[in-house]
C-alpha positions, -999 to 999 in steps of 0.1 A, spaced: 861 116 -468 849 98 -433 881 113 -419 876 149 -428 839 146 -410 855 138 -377 883 168 -385 849 192 -389 830 175 -363 863 176 -342 861 211 -352 832 220 -343 835 211 -305 860 228 -299 847 263 -315 817 254 -293 835 247 -260 855 279 -268 823 303 -272 814 279 -234 850 291 -220 839 330 -220 810 321 -199 824 306 -172 821 317 -141 851 311 -123 866 332 -158 842 363 -156 852 365 -114 886 370 -126 879 395 -157 852 416 -125 889 416 -102 909 423 -127 888 448 -152 856 459 -131 821 452 -135 819 472 -174 835 447 -195 817 419 -180 790 433 -190 802 442 -222 815 400 -222 781 388 -221 761 414 -235 782 408 -266 776 370 -260 742 373 -261 742 395 -291 762 372 -309 745 337 -298 712 347 -294 703 379 -322 724 369 -347 710 332 -357 673 353 -349 686 382 -374 692 354 -399 661 333 -398 646 368 -400 663 371 -433 658 344 -446 622 342 -446 623 383 -457 650 385 -480 665 356 -491 660 318 -482 701 311 -478 703 340 -454 691 305 -433 728 296 -436 740 321 -411 725 316 -383 740 280 -373 771 300 -382 767 330 -360 770 303 -334 801 285 -344 814 314 -357 837 339 -325 839 373 -331 842 389 -297 883 391 -303 868 424 -326 843 435 -308 851 433 -272 875 454 -273 862 481 -292 831 484 -273 857 482 -246 878 514 -263 842 530 -264 836 525 -229 868 542 -218 860 569 -241 822 582 -229 836 570 -195 868 589 -184 880 559 -174 914 559 -178 930 544 -154 922 509 -155 942 483 -174 940 473 -210 929 448 -213 945 414 -228 928 387 -247 943 351 -246 924 329 -266 952 303 -283 930 302 -317 906 327 -330 906 312 -365 870 307 -383 
């Protein structure tokens, strides 16, 4: 039982540190240099949505729809959906901006198993 709790705590720490890696200044500057300001704004914007708006939405739903939604607030801080959302928003941005000369984005995270 204690071993399972340690593994769970280790997993939670890993997920939170992984989320914070995406907001490190050097990583954002590297992305800015390689892909431009639009991608940096998309990544930072998505992290704000994922870490602020999703928990607020789950708390609102817990208050007004069903208390089970309260479980989604802390889960939003642990789950990582940028691997899906950022490429979709980047593709949408490329489509509406007609800026096809930029390189494709590649995401090199070790794991995204949530």
